All heavy atoms as TSV, in Angstrom:
chain	resi	resn	atom	element	x	y	z
A	1	MET	N	N	-78.579	-44.531	94.818
A	1	MET	CA	C	-77.817	-43.974	93.703
A	1	MET	C	C	-76.828	-45.024	93.185
A	1	MET	O	O	-76.102	-45.642	93.952
A	1	MET	CB	C	-77.080	-42.730	94.171
A	1	MET	CG	C	-76.333	-42.043	93.085
A	1	MET	SD	S	-75.809	-40.428	93.712
A	1	MET	CE	C	-74.403	-40.176	92.726
A	2	THR	N	N	-76.814	-45.220	91.891
A	2	THR	CA	C	-75.935	-46.199	91.264
A	2	THR	C	C	-74.523	-45.630	91.138
A	2	THR	O	O	-74.358	-44.501	90.683
A	2	THR	CB	C	-76.465	-46.559	89.857
A	2	THR	OG1	O	-77.796	-47.046	89.988
A	2	THR	CG2	C	-75.609	-47.624	89.216
A	3	PRO	N	N	-73.517	-46.408	91.537
A	3	PRO	CA	C	-72.142	-45.924	91.380
A	3	PRO	C	C	-71.769	-45.823	89.907
A	3	PRO	O	O	-72.373	-46.488	89.061
A	3	PRO	CB	C	-71.304	-46.986	92.085
A	3	PRO	CG	C	-72.149	-48.208	92.086
A	3	PRO	CD	C	-73.585	-47.736	92.096
A	4	ASP	N	N	-70.791	-44.985	89.613
A	4	ASP	CA	C	-70.313	-44.851	88.242
A	4	ASP	C	C	-69.510	-46.096	87.881
A	4	ASP	O	O	-68.396	-46.297	88.374
A	4	ASP	CB	C	-69.451	-43.598	88.099
A	4	ASP	CG	C	-68.959	-43.389	86.680
A	4	ASP	OD1	O	-69.293	-44.195	85.782
A	4	ASP	OD2	O	-68.243	-42.401	86.457
A	5	LEU	N	N	-70.100	-46.942	87.056
A	5	LEU	CA	C	-69.460	-48.211	86.702
A	5	LEU	C	C	-68.275	-48.039	85.764
A	5	LEU	O	O	-67.515	-48.985	85.545
A	5	LEU	CB	C	-70.488	-49.155	86.079
A	5	LEU	CG	C	-71.644	-49.550	86.988
A	5	LEU	CD1	C	-72.677	-50.355	86.217
A	5	LEU	CD2	C	-71.152	-50.324	88.185
A	6	THR	N	N	-68.118	-46.845	85.192
A	6	THR	CA	C	-67.014	-46.627	84.263
A	6	THR	C	C	-65.871	-45.834	84.891
A	6	THR	O	O	-64.872	-45.571	84.229
A	6	THR	CB	C	-67.506	-45.907	82.995
A	6	THR	OG1	O	-68.031	-44.630	83.357
A	6	THR	CG2	C	-68.562	-46.726	82.273
A	7	ALA	N	N	-66.009	-45.458	86.168
A	7	ALA	CA	C	-64.929	-44.733	86.846
A	7	ALA	C	C	-63.712	-45.651	86.974
A	7	ALA	O	O	-63.858	-46.830	87.312
A	7	ALA	CB	C	-65.391	-44.264	88.218
A	8	PRO	N	N	-62.517	-45.133	86.706
A	8	PRO	CA	C	-61.308	-45.961	86.808
A	8	PRO	C	C	-61.119	-46.519	88.217
A	8	PRO	O	O	-61.227	-45.791	89.198
A	8	PRO	CB	C	-60.183	-44.991	86.454
A	8	PRO	CG	C	-60.837	-43.872	85.729
A	8	PRO	CD	C	-62.223	-43.777	86.278
A	9	LYS	N	N	-60.852	-47.819	88.298
A	9	LYS	CA	C	-60.616	-48.466	89.588
A	9	LYS	C	C	-59.354	-49.326	89.597
A	9	LYS	O	O	-58.873	-49.688	90.651
A	9	LYS	CB	C	-61.825	-49.326	89.969
A	9	LYS	CG	C	-63.064	-48.512	90.259
A	9	LYS	CD	C	-64.215	-49.426	90.663
A	9	LYS	CE	C	-65.480	-48.654	90.850
A	9	LYS	NZ	N	-66.243	-48.457	89.637
A	10	LEU	N	N	-58.848	-49.659	88.426
A	10	LEU	CA	C	-57.640	-50.480	88.360
A	10	LEU	C	C	-56.430	-49.667	88.811
A	10	LEU	O	O	-56.277	-48.511	88.418
A	10	LEU	CB	C	-57.389	-50.967	86.930
A	10	LEU	CG	C	-58.366	-51.987	86.365
A	10	LEU	CD1	C	-58.069	-52.240	84.897
A	10	LEU	CD2	C	-58.301	-53.278	87.141
A	11	GLU	N	N	-55.594	-50.282	89.625
A	11	GLU	CA	C	-54.378	-49.594	90.077
A	11	GLU	C	C	-53.416	-49.352	88.923
A	11	GLU	O	O	-52.767	-48.314	88.869
A	11	GLU	CB	C	-53.685	-50.414	91.162
A	11	GLU	CG	C	-54.407	-50.390	92.489
A	11	GLU	CD	C	-53.643	-51.147	93.562
A	11	GLU	OE1	O	-52.399	-51.222	93.489
A	11	GLU	OE2	O	-54.305	-51.659	94.463
A	12	THR	N	N	-53.323	-50.327	88.032
A	12	THR	CA	C	-52.401	-50.210	86.895
A	12	THR	C	C	-53.128	-50.594	85.613
A	12	THR	O	O	-52.913	-51.679	85.060
A	12	THR	CB	C	-51.162	-51.110	87.104
A	12	THR	OG1	O	-51.615	-52.453	87.329
A	12	THR	CG2	C	-50.322	-50.651	88.279
A	13	PRO	N	N	-53.996	-49.705	85.116
A	13	PRO	CA	C	-54.776	-50.058	83.920
A	13	PRO	C	C	-53.914	-50.329	82.690
A	13	PRO	O	O	-54.238	-51.210	81.901
A	13	PRO	CB	C	-55.678	-48.847	83.712
A	13	PRO	CG	C	-55.045	-47.738	84.471
A	13	PRO	CD	C	-54.288	-48.372	85.603
A	14	ASP	N	N	-52.814	-49.609	82.546
A	14	ASP	CA	C	-51.957	-49.838	81.383
A	14	ASP	C	C	-51.327	-51.228	81.434
A	14	ASP	O	O	-51.185	-51.888	80.399
A	14	ASP	CB	C	-50.873	-48.768	81.289
A	14	ASP	CG	C	-51.439	-47.403	80.927
A	14	ASP	OD1	O	-52.543	-47.339	80.349
A	14	ASP	OD2	O	-50.768	-46.393	81.231
A	15	ALA	N	N	-50.979	-51.677	82.619
A	15	ALA	CA	C	-50.400	-53.017	82.764
A	15	ALA	C	C	-51.432	-54.080	82.425
A	15	ALA	O	O	-51.121	-55.066	81.748
A	15	ALA	CB	C	-49.864	-53.219	84.181
A	16	PHE	N	N	-52.676	-53.882	82.896
A	16	PHE	CA	C	-53.724	-54.848	82.563
A	16	PHE	C	C	-53.966	-54.860	81.054
A	16	PHE	O	O	-54.105	-55.930	80.445
A	16	PHE	CB	C	-55.031	-54.534	83.293
A	16	PHE	CG	C	-56.152	-55.420	82.847
A	16	PHE	CD1	C	-56.199	-56.752	83.227
A	16	PHE	CD2	C	-57.138	-54.939	82.004
A	16	PHE	CE1	C	-57.217	-57.591	82.784
A	16	PHE	CE2	C	-58.165	-55.769	81.557
A	16	PHE	CZ	C	-58.198	-57.090	81.951
A	17	TYR	N	N	-54.013	-53.680	80.436
A	17	TYR	CA	C	-54.238	-53.610	78.991
A	17	TYR	C	C	-53.117	-54.340	78.248
A	17	TYR	O	O	-53.373	-55.075	77.291
A	17	TYR	CB	C	-54.339	-52.154	78.543
A	17	TYR	CG	C	-54.732	-52.006	77.101
A	17	TYR	CD1	C	-55.992	-52.389	76.658
A	17	TYR	CD2	C	-53.835	-51.496	76.170
A	17	TYR	CE1	C	-56.354	-52.265	75.330
A	17	TYR	CE2	C	-54.197	-51.369	74.836
A	17	TYR	CZ	C	-55.449	-51.750	74.427
A	17	TYR	OH	O	-55.794	-51.624	73.105
A	18	ALA	N	N	-51.891	-54.170	78.698
A	18	ALA	CA	C	-50.766	-54.856	78.067
A	18	ALA	C	C	-50.920	-56.371	78.204
A	18	ALA	O	O	-50.646	-57.118	77.253
A	18	ALA	CB	C	-49.450	-54.396	78.685
A	19	GLU	N	N	-51.365	-56.835	79.373
A	19	GLU	CA	C	-51.598	-58.271	79.561
A	19	GLU	C	C	-52.716	-58.773	78.656
A	19	GLU	O	O	-52.640	-59.883	78.108
A	19	GLU	CB	C	-51.943	-58.568	81.018
A	19	GLU	CG	C	-50.769	-58.430	81.964
A	19	GLU	CD	C	-51.143	-58.768	83.395
A	19	GLU	OE1	O	-51.749	-59.841	83.617
A	19	GLU	OE2	O	-50.825	-57.961	84.282
A	20	LEU	N	N	-53.755	-57.975	78.520
A	20	LEU	CA	C	-54.865	-58.355	77.641
A	20	LEU	C	C	-54.397	-58.464	76.194
A	20	LEU	O	O	-54.726	-59.429	75.492
A	20	LEU	CB	C	-56.000	-57.327	77.770
A	20	LEU	CG	C	-57.256	-57.583	76.952
A	20	LEU	CD1	C	-57.899	-58.910	77.315
A	20	LEU	CD2	C	-58.235	-56.436	77.145
A	21	LEU	N	N	-53.623	-57.486	75.748
A	21	LEU	CA	C	-53.087	-57.557	74.390
A	21	LEU	C	C	-52.182	-58.768	74.216
A	21	LEU	O	O	-52.247	-59.466	73.191
A	21	LEU	CB	C	-52.325	-56.272	74.054
A	21	LEU	CG	C	-53.161	-55.014	73.883
A	21	LEU	CD1	C	-52.258	-53.822	73.557
A	21	LEU	CD2	C	-54.218	-55.183	72.801
A	22	ALA	N	N	-51.349	-59.036	75.204
A	22	ALA	CA	C	-50.434	-60.181	75.132
A	22	ALA	C	C	-51.209	-61.496	75.053
A	22	ALA	O	O	-50.783	-62.430	74.370
A	22	ALA	CB	C	-49.494	-60.178	76.333
A	23	ALA	N	N	-52.342	-61.566	75.733
A	23	ALA	CA	C	-53.152	-62.785	75.705
A	23	ALA	C	C	-53.697	-63.068	74.305
A	23	ALA	O	O	-54.000	-64.212	73.974
A	23	ALA	CB	C	-54.309	-62.674	76.696
A	24	HIS	N	N	-53.793	-62.039	73.472
A	24	HIS	CA	C	-54.321	-62.190	72.119
A	24	HIS	C	C	-53.233	-62.449	71.079
A	24	HIS	O	O	-53.550	-62.790	69.933
A	24	HIS	CB	C	-55.112	-60.939	71.718
A	24	HIS	CG	C	-56.432	-60.832	72.408
A	24	HIS	ND1	N	-57.591	-61.308	71.854
A	24	HIS	CD2	C	-56.771	-60.318	73.605
A	24	HIS	CE1	C	-58.602	-61.083	72.680
A	24	HIS	NE2	N	-58.120	-60.484	73.752
A	25	GLU	N	N	-51.980	-62.316	71.488
A	25	GLU	CA	C	-50.885	-62.501	70.534
A	25	GLU	C	C	-50.911	-63.911	69.956
A	25	GLU	O	O	-51.080	-64.893	70.676
A	25	GLU	CB	C	-49.537	-62.240	71.204
A	25	GLU	CG	C	-49.270	-60.775	71.423
A	25	GLU	CD	C	-47.926	-60.519	72.072
A	25	GLU	OE1	O	-47.049	-61.413	72.048
A	25	GLU	OE2	O	-47.759	-59.418	72.621
A	26	GLY	N	N	-50.780	-63.989	68.648
A	26	GLY	CA	C	-50.737	-65.270	67.961
A	26	GLY	C	C	-52.094	-65.886	67.686
A	26	GLY	O	O	-52.163	-66.954	67.083
A	27	LEU	N	N	-53.161	-65.242	68.132
A	27	LEU	CA	C	-54.504	-65.772	67.885
A	27	LEU	C	C	-55.043	-65.255	66.557
A	27	LEU	O	O	-54.756	-64.127	66.159
A	27	LEU	CB	C	-55.468	-65.348	69.000
A	27	LEU	CG	C	-55.145	-65.791	70.429
A	27	LEU	CD1	C	-56.215	-65.284	71.387
A	27	LEU	CD2	C	-55.013	-67.298	70.517
A	28	THR	N	N	-55.812	-66.086	65.895
A	28	THR	CA	C	-56.524	-65.628	64.717
A	28	THR	C	C	-57.662	-64.717	65.177
A	28	THR	O	O	-57.968	-64.638	66.371
A	28	THR	CB	C	-57.123	-66.809	63.930
A	28	THR	OG1	O	-58.127	-67.421	64.754
A	28	THR	CG2	C	-56.055	-67.821	63.526
A	29	LYS	N	N	-58.316	-64.049	64.235
A	29	LYS	CA	C	-59.460	-63.193	64.576
A	29	LYS	C	C	-60.541	-64.024	65.273
A	29	LYS	O	O	-61.104	-63.607	66.287
A	29	LYS	CB	C	-60.000	-62.536	63.301
A	29	LYS	CG	C	-61.320	-61.806	63.452
A	29	LYS	CD	C	-61.165	-60.474	64.147
A	29	LYS	CE	C	-62.429	-59.640	63.997
A	29	LYS	NZ	N	-63.179	-59.477	65.232
A	30	ALA	N	N	-60.830	-65.198	64.749
A	30	ALA	CA	C	-61.858	-66.061	65.344
A	30	ALA	C	C	-61.453	-66.508	66.746
A	30	ALA	O	O	-62.286	-66.524	67.659
A	30	ALA	CB	C	-62.113	-67.276	64.450
A	31	GLU	N	N	-60.187	-66.878	66.930
A	31	GLU	CA	C	-59.711	-67.287	68.251
A	31	GLU	C	C	-59.756	-66.120	69.239
A	31	GLU	O	O	-60.119	-66.289	70.402
A	31	GLU	CB	C	-58.289	-67.842	68.158
A	31	GLU	CG	C	-58.201	-69.166	67.433
A	31	GLU	CD	C	-56.774	-69.567	67.094
A	31	GLU	OE1	O	-55.896	-68.675	66.970
A	31	GLU	OE2	O	-56.540	-70.785	66.942
A	32	SER	N	N	-59.394	-64.933	68.757
A	32	SER	CA	C	-59.426	-63.733	69.594
A	32	SER	C	C	-60.850	-63.400	70.015
A	32	SER	O	O	-61.108	-63.075	71.183
A	32	SER	CB	C	-58.797	-62.564	68.831
A	32	SER	OG	O	-58.803	-61.390	69.606
A	33	ASP	N	N	-61.777	-63.499	69.078
A	33	ASP	CA	C	-63.193	-63.253	69.393
A	33	ASP	C	C	-63.705	-64.270	70.412
A	33	ASP	O	O	-64.430	-63.909	71.350
A	33	ASP	CB	C	-64.052	-63.315	68.127
A	33	ASP	CG	C	-63.813	-62.131	67.194
A	33	ASP	OD1	O	-63.191	-61.138	67.624
A	33	ASP	OD2	O	-64.261	-62.209	66.040
A	34	ALA	N	N	-63.330	-65.535	70.248
A	34	ALA	CA	C	-63.757	-66.580	71.177
A	34	ALA	C	C	-63.144	-66.351	72.560
A	34	ALA	O	O	-63.809	-66.533	73.582
A	34	ALA	CB	C	-63.378	-67.965	70.646
A	35	TYR	N	N	-61.891	-65.925	72.600
A	35	TYR	CA	C	-61.231	-65.612	73.865
A	35	TYR	C	C	-61.977	-64.480	74.571
A	35	TYR	O	O	-62.255	-64.561	75.773
A	35	TYR	CB	C	-59.770	-65.222	73.617
A	35	TYR	CG	C	-59.027	-64.834	74.867
A	35	TYR	CD1	C	-58.365	-65.791	75.626
A	35	TYR	CD2	C	-58.990	-63.516	75.309
A	35	TYR	CE1	C	-57.690	-65.454	76.782
A	35	TYR	CE2	C	-58.332	-63.167	76.471
A	35	TYR	CZ	C	-57.676	-64.128	77.190
A	35	TYR	OH	O	-57.024	-63.784	78.342
A	36	ASN	N	N	-62.294	-63.423	73.834
A	36	ASN	CA	C	-63.044	-62.298	74.413
A	36	ASN	C	C	-64.392	-62.751	74.956
A	36	ASN	O	O	-64.801	-62.331	76.041
A	36	ASN	CB	C	-63.232	-61.180	73.385
A	36	ASN	CG	C	-61.998	-60.328	73.226
A	36	ASN	OD1	O	-61.185	-60.227	74.133
A	36	ASN	ND2	N	-61.868	-59.710	72.073
A	37	ALA	N	N	-65.078	-63.602	74.224
A	37	ALA	CA	C	-66.386	-64.087	74.674
A	37	ALA	C	C	-66.248	-64.880	75.973
A	37	ALA	O	O	-67.032	-64.692	76.910
A	37	ALA	CB	C	-67.034	-64.947	73.585
A	38	ARG	N	N	-65.244	-65.755	76.039
A	38	ARG	CA	C	-65.035	-66.530	77.269
A	38	ARG	C	C	-64.677	-65.616	78.437
A	38	ARG	O	O	-65.182	-65.787	79.553
A	38	ARG	CB	C	-63.930	-67.574	77.065
A	38	ARG	CG	C	-64.331	-68.735	76.168
A	38	ARG	CD	C	-63.314	-69.864	76.195
A	38	ARG	NE	N	-61.958	-69.457	75.859
A	38	ARG	CZ	C	-61.483	-69.370	74.613
A	38	ARG	NH1	N	-62.257	-69.659	73.576
A	38	ARG	NH2	N	-60.234	-69.011	74.405
A	39	LEU	N	N	-63.828	-64.633	78.180
A	39	LEU	CA	C	-63.428	-63.698	79.220
A	39	LEU	C	C	-64.627	-62.903	79.733
A	39	LEU	O	O	-64.805	-62.744	80.949
A	39	LEU	CB	C	-62.342	-62.756	78.688
A	39	LEU	CG	C	-61.769	-61.733	79.661
A	39	LEU	CD1	C	-61.142	-62.425	80.871
A	39	LEU	CD2	C	-60.745	-60.870	78.948
A	40	ILE	N	N	-65.467	-62.435	78.835
A	40	ILE	CA	C	-66.665	-61.687	79.227
A	40	ILE	C	C	-67.583	-62.557	80.080
A	40	ILE	O	O	-68.102	-62.108	81.109
A	40	ILE	CB	C	-67.402	-61.158	77.977
A	40	ILE	CG1	C	-66.592	-60.035	77.332
A	40	ILE	CG2	C	-68.817	-60.695	78.317
A	40	ILE	CD1	C	-67.039	-59.674	75.931
A	41	LEU	N	N	-67.788	-63.803	79.664
A	41	LEU	CA	C	-68.660	-64.688	80.434
A	41	LEU	C	C	-68.083	-65.009	81.812
A	41	LEU	O	O	-68.816	-65.073	82.808
A	41	LEU	CB	C	-68.944	-65.974	79.654
A	41	LEU	CG	C	-69.813	-65.771	78.410
A	41	LEU	CD1	C	-69.883	-67.066	77.601
A	41	LEU	CD2	C	-71.190	-65.279	78.782
A	42	LEU	N	N	-66.765	-65.179	81.901
A	42	LEU	CA	C	-66.135	-65.403	83.202
A	42	LEU	C	C	-66.294	-64.186	84.114
A	42	LEU	O	O	-66.607	-64.314	85.303
A	42	LEU	CB	C	-64.649	-65.732	83.021
A	42	LEU	CG	C	-64.330	-67.120	82.491
A	42	LEU	CD1	C	-62.865	-67.210	82.076
A	42	LEU	CD2	C	-64.663	-68.166	83.538
A	43	MET	N	N	-66.098	-63.004	83.543
A	43	MET	CA	C	-66.246	-61.776	84.331
A	43	MET	C	C	-67.697	-61.571	84.755
A	43	MET	O	O	-67.965	-61.183	85.896
A	43	MET	CB	C	-65.735	-60.568	83.540
A	43	MET	CG	C	-64.241	-60.554	83.368
A	43	MET	SD	S	-63.726	-59.138	82.367
A	43	MET	CE	C	-61.968	-59.201	82.589
A	44	ALA	N	N	-68.626	-61.861	83.864
A	44	ALA	CA	C	-70.052	-61.738	84.201
A	44	ALA	C	C	-70.412	-62.709	85.314
A	44	ALA	O	O	-71.153	-62.357	86.247
A	44	ALA	CB	C	-70.912	-61.991	82.965
A	45	ASN	N	N	-69.891	-63.925	85.253
A	45	ASN	CA	C	-70.146	-64.901	86.306
A	45	ASN	C	C	-69.570	-64.423	87.637
A	45	ASN	O	O	-70.183	-64.587	88.686
A	45	ASN	CB	C	-69.553	-66.259	85.921
A	45	ASN	CG	C	-69.902	-67.331	86.919
A	45	ASN	OD1	O	-71.068	-67.630	87.135
A	45	ASN	ND2	N	-68.886	-67.876	87.559
A	46	HIS	N	N	-68.414	-63.801	87.580
A	46	HIS	CA	C	-67.782	-63.294	88.794
A	46	HIS	C	C	-68.593	-62.145	89.396
A	46	HIS	O	O	-68.783	-62.081	90.608
A	46	HIS	CB	C	-66.352	-62.839	88.497
A	46	HIS	CG	C	-65.627	-62.339	89.699
A	46	HIS	ND1	N	-65.138	-63.181	90.667
A	46	HIS	CD2	C	-65.329	-61.085	90.094
A	46	HIS	CE1	C	-64.567	-62.460	91.612
A	46	HIS	NE2	N	-64.665	-61.183	91.289
A	47	ILE	N	N	-69.085	-61.252	88.555
A	47	ILE	CA	C	-69.902	-60.128	89.020
A	47	ILE	C	C	-71.227	-60.641	89.567
A	47	ILE	O	O	-71.654	-60.253	90.653
A	47	ILE	CB	C	-70.118	-59.109	87.888
A	47	ILE	CG1	C	-68.790	-58.447	87.528
A	47	ILE	CG2	C	-71.167	-58.066	88.275
A	47	ILE	CD1	C	-68.802	-57.677	86.230
A	48	ALA	N	N	-71.892	-61.477	88.789
A	48	ALA	CA	C	-73.098	-62.214	89.210
A	48	ALA	C	C	-74.265	-61.354	89.661
A	48	ALA	O	O	-75.145	-61.834	90.352
A	48	ALA	CB	C	-72.749	-63.231	90.290
A	49	ASP	N	N	-74.295	-60.098	89.295
A	49	ASP	CA	C	-75.400	-59.206	89.668
A	49	ASP	C	C	-76.071	-58.729	88.388
A	49	ASP	O	O	-75.475	-57.964	87.616
A	49	ASP	CB	C	-74.859	-58.024	90.476
A	49	ASP	CG	C	-75.928	-57.089	90.971
A	49	ASP	OD1	O	-76.890	-56.800	90.214
A	49	ASP	OD2	O	-75.802	-56.611	92.113
A	50	LYS	N	N	-77.320	-59.199	88.151
A	50	LYS	CA	C	-78.001	-58.897	86.892
A	50	LYS	C	C	-78.163	-57.398	86.664
A	50	LYS	O	O	-78.047	-56.928	85.535
A	50	LYS	CB	C	-79.356	-59.594	86.856
A	50	LYS	CG	C	-79.237	-61.105	86.655
A	50	LYS	CD	C	-80.534	-61.839	86.901
A	50	LYS	CE	C	-81.572	-61.562	85.866
A	50	LYS	NZ	N	-82.769	-62.421	86.010
A	51	VAL	N	N	-78.427	-56.648	87.707
A	51	VAL	CA	C	-78.603	-55.196	87.560
A	51	VAL	C	C	-77.294	-54.555	87.114
A	51	VAL	O	O	-77.262	-53.758	86.169
A	51	VAL	CB	C	-79.119	-54.569	88.874
A	51	VAL	CG1	C	-79.118	-53.053	88.788
A	51	VAL	CG2	C	-80.503	-55.094	89.204
A	52	VAL	N	N	-76.214	-54.909	87.770
A	52	VAL	CA	C	-74.901	-54.364	87.410
A	52	VAL	C	C	-74.534	-54.773	85.992
A	52	VAL	O	O	-74.045	-53.952	85.201
A	52	VAL	CB	C	-73.819	-54.811	88.416
A	52	VAL	CG1	C	-72.422	-54.440	87.933
A	52	VAL	CG2	C	-74.085	-54.208	89.782
A	53	LEU	N	N	-74.775	-56.022	85.639
A	53	LEU	CA	C	-74.444	-56.484	84.290
A	53	LEU	C	C	-75.233	-55.728	83.229
A	53	LEU	O	O	-74.678	-55.343	82.192
A	53	LEU	CB	C	-74.668	-57.995	84.168
A	53	LEU	CG	C	-73.694	-58.845	84.979
A	53	LEU	CD1	C	-74.149	-60.296	85.003
A	53	LEU	CD2	C	-72.281	-58.720	84.448
A	54	ARG	N	N	-76.518	-55.469	83.481
A	54	ARG	CA	C	-77.309	-54.677	82.531
A	54	ARG	C	C	-76.751	-53.266	82.405
A	54	ARG	O	O	-76.685	-52.699	81.313
A	54	ARG	CB	C	-78.769	-54.628	82.962
A	54	ARG	CG	C	-79.531	-55.864	82.601
A	54	ARG	CD	C	-81.031	-55.667	82.790
A	54	ARG	NE	N	-81.659	-56.966	82.770
A	54	ARG	CZ	C	-82.170	-57.571	83.844
A	54	ARG	NH1	N	-82.148	-56.987	85.021
A	54	ARG	NH2	N	-82.714	-58.754	83.735
A	55	GLU	N	N	-76.377	-52.677	83.531
A	55	GLU	CA	C	-75.807	-51.327	83.506
A	55	GLU	C	C	-74.486	-51.307	82.721
A	55	GLU	O	O	-74.220	-50.364	81.985
A	55	GLU	CB	C	-75.596	-50.813	84.925
A	55	GLU	CG	C	-76.903	-50.507	85.635
A	55	GLU	CD	C	-76.730	-50.158	87.105
A	55	GLU	OE1	O	-75.596	-50.228	87.617
A	55	GLU	OE2	O	-77.739	-49.810	87.731
A	56	LEU	N	N	-73.699	-52.345	82.876
A	56	LEU	CA	C	-72.454	-52.433	82.115
A	56	LEU	C	C	-72.709	-52.599	80.630
A	56	LEU	O	O	-72.007	-51.999	79.802
A	56	LEU	CB	C	-71.596	-53.589	82.654
A	56	LEU	CG	C	-70.997	-53.374	84.035
A	56	LEU	CD1	C	-70.432	-54.679	84.574
A	56	LEU	CD2	C	-69.935	-52.297	84.005
A	57	LEU	N	N	-73.698	-53.394	80.272
A	57	LEU	CA	C	-74.064	-53.537	78.863
A	57	LEU	C	C	-74.477	-52.185	78.276
A	57	LEU	O	O	-74.042	-51.822	77.160
A	57	LEU	CB	C	-75.209	-54.542	78.695
A	57	LEU	CG	C	-74.844	-56.005	78.913
A	57	LEU	CD1	C	-76.119	-56.851	78.963
A	57	LEU	CD2	C	-73.907	-56.512	77.838
A	58	ASP	N	N	-75.283	-51.455	79.010
A	58	ASP	CA	C	-75.702	-50.124	78.557
A	58	ASP	C	C	-74.520	-49.170	78.455
A	58	ASP	O	O	-74.392	-48.417	77.485
A	58	ASP	CB	C	-76.761	-49.536	79.491
A	58	ASP	CG	C	-78.092	-50.278	79.424
A	58	ASP	OD1	O	-78.320	-51.014	78.432
A	58	ASP	OD2	O	-78.885	-50.125	80.361
A	59	ALA	N	N	-73.637	-49.196	79.456
A	59	ALA	CA	C	-72.454	-48.311	79.445
A	59	ALA	C	C	-71.558	-48.621	78.257
A	59	ALA	O	O	-71.019	-47.713	77.620
A	59	ALA	CB	C	-71.698	-48.458	80.756
A	60	ALA	N	N	-71.391	-49.901	77.936
A	60	ALA	CA	C	-70.545	-50.293	76.808
A	60	ALA	C	C	-71.121	-49.809	75.480
A	60	ALA	O	O	-70.386	-49.457	74.569
A	60	ALA	CB	C	-70.353	-51.805	76.790
A	61	LYS	N	N	-72.443	-49.782	75.367
A	61	LYS	CA	C	-73.072	-49.296	74.141
A	61	LYS	C	C	-72.845	-47.800	73.951
A	61	LYS	O	O	-72.700	-47.319	72.833
A	61	LYS	CB	C	-74.582	-49.555	74.166
A	61	LYS	CG	C	-74.961	-50.864	73.596
A	61	LYS	CD	C	-76.472	-50.939	73.451
A	61	LYS	CE	C	-76.887	-52.240	72.839
A	61	LYS	NZ	N	-78.324	-52.375	72.737
A	62	ARG	N	N	-72.824	-47.075	75.045
A	62	ARG	CA	C	-72.664	-45.609	74.989
A	62	ARG	C	C	-71.242	-45.205	74.659
A	62	ARG	O	O	-71.002	-44.103	74.222
A	62	ARG	CB	C	-73.062	-44.975	76.316
A	62	ARG	CG	C	-74.531	-45.030	76.606
A	62	ARG	CD	C	-74.904	-44.157	77.789
A	62	ARG	NE	N	-74.169	-44.506	79.006
A	62	ARG	CZ	C	-74.598	-45.349	79.942
A	62	ARG	NH1	N	-75.752	-45.965	79.803
A	62	ARG	NH2	N	-73.880	-45.580	81.029
A	63	ARG	N	N	-70.285	-46.045	74.880
A	63	ARG	CA	C	-68.879	-45.671	74.696
A	63	ARG	C	C	-68.409	-45.918	73.310
A	63	ARG	O	O	-68.735	-46.757	72.614
A	63	ARG	CB	C	-67.983	-46.415	75.687
A	63	ARG	CG	C	-68.395	-46.226	77.105
A	63	ARG	CD	C	-67.967	-44.900	77.632
A	63	ARG	NE	N	-68.415	-44.759	79.019
A	63	ARG	CZ	C	-68.748	-43.611	79.539
A	63	ARG	NH1	N	-68.703	-42.524	78.850
A	63	ARG	NH2	N	-69.132	-43.536	80.785
């Protein structure tokens, strides 16, 4: 059985969201998009499980 990949797991999700927003401050739309792309690729590399990554891609489409 596949675990629920969208179940909350962060101890302080609001704090992380605030940090994410702060990381985008002062960036142009293009810079912000490039930052997001780099962040996604770093996270995907960290996860490193093709099955999990596919499930996350599917979950993101549904939301």
